[in-house]
C-alpha positions as CSV (number, residue, x, y, z in Angstrom):
1,M,113.1,74.7,75.3
2,P,110.9,76.5,77.7
3,D,107.4,75.8,77.9
4,N,105.3,78.9,77.4
5,T,102.2,77.6,78.9
6,K,103.5,76.7,82.2
7,E,102.5,79.2,85.1
8,L,103.6,79.1,88.6
9,V,101.3,81.8,89.6
10,K,98.4,83.8,87.9
11,W,97.4,87.3,88.9
12,S,94.3,87.8,90.9
13,Q,92.4,90.8,91.8
14,T,93.0,89.6,95.5
15,F,96.7,90.8,94.9
16,S,95.5,94.2,94.1
17,V,96.6,97.1,96.3
18,G,94.4,99.6,94.6
19,I,97.2,101.7,93.0
20,K,97.4,101.2,89.4
21,I,101.2,101.8,89.1
22,I,101.9,99.3,92.0
23,D,99.5,96.7,90.6
24,D,100.8,96.9,87.0
25,Q,104.4,96.4,88.7
26,H,103.1,93.3,90.9
27,R,101.7,92.0,87.5
28,E,105.1,92.3,85.8
29,L,106.9,90.9,88.8
30,L,104.5,87.8,88.7
31,E,105.2,87.4,84.9
32,L,109.0,87.5,85.6
33,T,108.5,84.7,88.1
34,N,106.4,82.8,85.6
35,D,108.9,83.3,83.0
36,M,111.7,82.0,85.2
37,F,109.5,79.0,85.9
38,R,109.0,78.2,82.3
39,H,112.9,78.1,81.9
40,C,113.0,75.4,84.5
41,V,113.7,72.5,82.1
42,G,115.8,70.4,84.1
43,E,118.9,71.1,81.9
44,E,121.5,73.0,84.1
45,K,123.4,74.7,81.1
46,A,120.1,76.1,79.7
47,E,118.9,77.2,83.1
48,R,122.3,78.8,83.9
49,E,122.5,80.8,80.5
50,Y,118.8,82.0,80.9
51,F,119.7,83.0,84.9
52,E,122.9,84.8,83.8
53,K,120.8,86.6,81.0
54,V,117.7,87.9,83.1
55,I,118.8,88.0,86.7
56,H,120.3,91.6,86.6
57,D,117.4,93.0,84.6
58,A,115.0,91.3,87.2
59,V,116.9,92.8,90.3
60,D,116.9,96.3,88.6
61,Y,113.2,96.0,88.1
62,V,112.6,94.9,91.6
63,K,114.5,98.0,92.7
64,I,112.5,100.5,90.5
65,H,109.2,98.7,92.0
66,F,110.4,99.1,95.4
67,A,111.5,102.8,94.9
68,T,107.9,103.5,93.5
69,E,106.4,101.9,96.7
70,E,108.6,103.8,98.8
71,K,108.2,107.1,97.2
72,I,104.1,106.7,97.5
73,M,104.7,105.8,101.2
74,L,106.7,108.7,102.1
75,K,104.6,111.3,100.0
76,T,101.3,109.8,102.1
77,G,103.1,109.7,105.5
78,Y,102.8,106.2,105.9
79,A,103.9,105.3,109.4
80,G,105.0,101.8,108.6
81,Y,107.6,103.2,106.1
82,A,110.7,102.4,107.7
83,E,109.7,98.5,108.4
84,H,108.5,98.3,104.7
85,K,111.9,99.7,103.5
86,R,113.7,97.0,105.8
87,E,111.9,94.3,104.2
88,H,112.6,95.6,100.7
89,E,116.3,95.8,101.7
90,S,116.4,92.2,103.1
91,F,115.0,90.8,100.1
92,V,117.3,92.6,97.7
93,L,120.2,91.6,100.1
94,N,119.0,88.0,99.9
95,V,118.8,87.9,96.1
96,V,122.2,89.5,95.7
97,E,123.7,86.8,98.2
98,Q,122.2,84.1,96.2
99,I,123.8,85.8,92.9
100,Q,127.1,86.1,94.5
101,A,126.9,82.4,95.7
102,Y,126.1,81.4,92.1
103,N,128.9,83.6,90.6
104,A,131.3,81.9,93.3
105,G,130.4,78.4,91.7
106,K,127.3,77.4,93.8
107,P,125.2,75.2,91.7
108,L,122.0,76.7,90.6
109,V,118.6,75.5,91.2
110,L,116.5,77.7,88.9
111,N,113.2,75.8,90.2
112,T,114.2,76.6,93.9
113,F,115.1,80.2,93.2
114,T,111.9,80.8,91.3
115,R,109.7,79.4,94.1
116,F,111.6,81.6,96.6
117,L,110.7,84.6,94.3
118,K,107.0,83.6,94.1
119,E,106.6,82.9,97.9
120,W,108.2,86.1,98.7
121,I,106.4,88.4,96.5
122,L,102.9,86.8,97.0
123,T,103.5,86.9,100.9
124,H,104.8,90.7,100.7
125,I,101.7,91.7,98.5
126,A,99.4,89.9,100.9
127,V,100.6,91.2,104.0
128,S,102.9,94.3,103.8
129,D,101.7,95.9,100.8
130,K,98.0,95.5,102.1
131,R,98.7,97.6,105.1
132,Y,100.0,100.6,103.2
133,F,96.9,100.2,100.8
134,E,94.9,100.4,104.1
135,H,96.4,103.7,104.8
136,F,96.1,105.0,101.4
137,K,92.3,104.1,101.4
138,R,91.9,106.2,104.8
139,I,93.4,109.4,103.2
140,A,92.4,109.0,99.6
141,T,89.5,111.0,97.9
142,R,87.1,108.8,95.9
143,K,86.0,110.3,92.7
144,A,82.6,110.3,91.2
145,N,83.5,107.1,89.2
146,G,84.4,105.3,92.5
147,V,88.2,105.5,91.7
148,L,90.3,106.2,94.8
149,S,92.7,109.1,94.1
150,I,95.3,110.8,96.3
151,S,95.4,114.6,95.7
152,Q,98.0,117.2,97.3
153,N,95.4,118.3,99.4
154,D,94.8,114.6,100.8
155,I,98.7,114.2,101.5
156,Q,98.5,117.6,103.3
157,K,95.7,116.3,105.5
158,A,97.2,112.9,106.4
159,V,100.8,114.4,107.4
160,S,99.4,117.4,109.5
């Protein structure tokens, strides 16, 4: 039985990239990681059943998140887009390879897989995602309430 109080990582404003949809998706990815961690109960059968149940949905969610980030980067003319996209593709390939190894009979160590997810997500947010946020801040318009916003006009100025 999973311990619903266990958390591997907590969301913090230090992870924020300042774009609500991306921050919300990052929170969801961290919650997914915490949910996997809660299911690390040391019982192989239970962990395998859980993994089989959630892994494909998790991969689909990651792909949606990556597509959202990439769309914002393209629309705002982010120069680091190609490199960032390669990082995303590399991550997805790594996870798919781990799933294929599992499907081929390799033993699952859910705790190891979960910690890999945590480290990759946090490192990616702290380093790569912060880079495009710096780009975003340079071209965004600050509204009267202090919130950054990107208008079509901001995008035009950035890519011209």
